[in-house]
N, C-alpha and C positions, 0 to 999 in steps of 0.2 A: 485328649487328643490322639488322631492316628499321627504320628510322625511320617510312615509310608505310607506309599500307592496300596492300594488297594482292586483287589478283581470286583467290584458291583454291578449284582443283578437289581434294577429295577424291574419288577411287577407292576399291570397297571399303569405303567408309562404313558401310555392315551391318555387318560383318566386327565378332572381341570389340574388337580396338583401336576404329575406326569408331566405336562405340559409346558407349567412354567418352569418345568426341574432341567428339559432339556436345551435351556436354553440359555441354564447358566450354568457356567464354572464349575463343579461339581469338586474338582483337584482331586479327583480317582478314577482308577480306570472306569467309564462307565458302560451299561449296556440296558436297552429295553428293546426287549424281545416281544413281538407281536403276536400276538394271539394262535395263528399258526405255525408259531414258533413253538413257545411255553403256552399252552392251556391248561390253565389252573383246575381243571376238571376232570385230567386226562393222566394220571401220574404219569407215564409212558411217554408222555411228552416232555413233562418237566423233568424227568433222569437222560430224553435225551440230550436237552439241551444241557445240565447244568454236568452231567460229563463231556459234552462238547469243552463251554469252554471253560466251567473247574472255577467257580468265584472263590474268593475266601467271604464272601457276606453277601448275604439277598435279602432284600426290603420286599418287604411283602407288601405292598399297597392297593393290589389289583382287589375291585369292588361292585357287593353294589346299594349302589346307597344313595340316591334322589331317580324319583321324587317317591318320600319316604310313603307314599300308603302302596306302592308294589310290594313292600313285607307281607303286606295285607291280603292283595288282589293274587297274589303268583309266590306265595311262598316256598314249590317247591324250585325254584328258581334263584332265592335267595339267601336259600338252605342252601340248594347245590355249590352259589360262589363262596357266600362267606365262610362255610359254616365248611363242606364236603372239601372245596378247594385248597381254603386255609391247613385241614391235615391233611392233605395228602404234598401239600409244599414243608408243612412239616413233616412228616417221613419221610423227602428227598434230603431235608438238607440234614439230616438229625442220620440219616445211613451212610452221609459223606461229610459229618460233619462241619459244615455248613452254618457259618452265625447267619440266625433267622432275628431279621427286624419285621415286627410285623403292625404298623397301619389300626388302631384301633379309636376308639371314640368315649366320647367323655361318656353319651348317654347307658352304658354298661353301670352308672349309678342308679340309686335311689330319681333322680330330682325332688327333692324333698327340700332339704338342711342348706346346698351351697356346701364350697368351700370343701370337696371331700377330700383326704388324702389317700394317697396308692393303696394302702392296707383297710380303705372302710372298704364296709359290710357294698356288695355290685346288687343291683333287682329294678331293672330294665320298665320302665314304661310302655313300651312299644314292640314289636316285631322288630327292626332293626338293630334296636339298642340287643337282643337277643344272639340273633344272628351275629353279630361283632364278639360278643360274650362266647359264644358255641368256636366261634372262630380262636379265642383265648384261650380255649379248655384246652386244647389240642396246642399252643404253643408251649405255655407253662410245662406243659411234663417233658417239655424238649431246655434243658438244662443252660447249650449255647445261645439264648437267645436274650429279646428288648422288647416287650410290648410295651408301645409309643401308645396314649389315651390322647388323642388329639381331637381340636375346638380350634377350624381356622375356614379360610370363606375367600373366594376370588377381591382381586382386586380390579374394582375398583367396587362398592359390595352393591352386588346384581338389582336385588327386588326396588323396591318405591315404595314398600312402608319394614315398616320392626315392629320386635315386638316392645312393648315398650316395663310389660309385666315375666317376663322372661331372662334371669342371669347367667351367663359364660362366660364365657372366657375366650373370647374370639379373639384371629391373628392371619392375617395376608400368607397367601400361602409363599410371598417372597422372603415373606420372615421367616421362614420356620427352618428354610436352609443350608442356614445358618448354622443355627440351635443343632440342626440335623448332625451335620457334622461334627459338631465336640462332641457328641455323645457316643459315634458308633460303634466304641469298645465297649460299653455298658452293655446290665444285665438288670435282670429280672421287671419293673414295670415303673415308667414313666411320665408321668403328667403330663404336656405339654402346649402351651394357650398362651395367651395374653392375661392381662392384669383382669381383671373382673369387673363388666360391666353387662348394662342387659343393654340387646340385642339394637333395640334402638341408640341408646349412644352411643354406642361402638358407631353406629350407620350415620349419623348424625354429622359425626367430625365431617369425613370425603363429602358428605352433600347435606346439607341443611334444610333443604326441600322432601329429606325422607316424612313419610307419614306415619303414626306411633297408631299400629290393633293390638291388639290386647288378644295372648294366645289365649288364655283361659276361655274366652267367648267363643271366639273363633275355632279350637281345636277339641276345644269338651278334654279334655282327658288324657290323649294320646297326644301330648307331649312332656316332655318335661319341667319344671315352669324356675328350679334353679338346680341344672347340674353341674352349676360352675365347679372348679378343683381347686386348692390348695397348687402350687407352684414352688413351694419349700424344696420339696427335695431338686428338681429342676437347678433351681436357682441358686443350691449352694453347691452347683454341679459344674456350674457355670460359672459360681467365683474363684473355684475350685483352680479353673481350667486353665 
């Protein structure tokens, strides 16, 4: 765990996780630039803001995520934000030797057998996964970086139904924050989430009225049924903290 306060920039501060984060005392000097201050598809905008703030760490959360089908309907937007935008961020950080932490996703894994380790082969089943893997490709080239393959969701669970045939590692946004603060100095790749459960078993704990639905029947191959991740690496880090 980092002992001294760091200057940290978060992109995507207006997103779902960013809004929770902004209400939390993260313990460091944090900045949440607006799109007009730092536009990830404009390299000049990024460099101007970084030169002004001179951060120790940039945590790149800005991304296009939901609804999932937007990555099929508008691949230009998906590529621009998730691949080109992340590449721009990586280039700007590399030029300035700024530590980069990238929020990726469990959906870069094939989603067949589950329990995926960070070293396992990758094969996304949908365009969202491919767009995040495209971002990972740039970040992987910069060694002063950390890729977090995350599985997180809003609290309370916002849907009225949940998949009973999808195994995952859901964890609520507010539970991610203390973990994030403990791994700021790590590099490489870390899976980050909660215990492996079906989406239904995760959601029903807080909402006994939630309905079961089948991803296999409703999504017909467009969604990984078991992208669950092994958290052995994360748990070892937290245990030794």
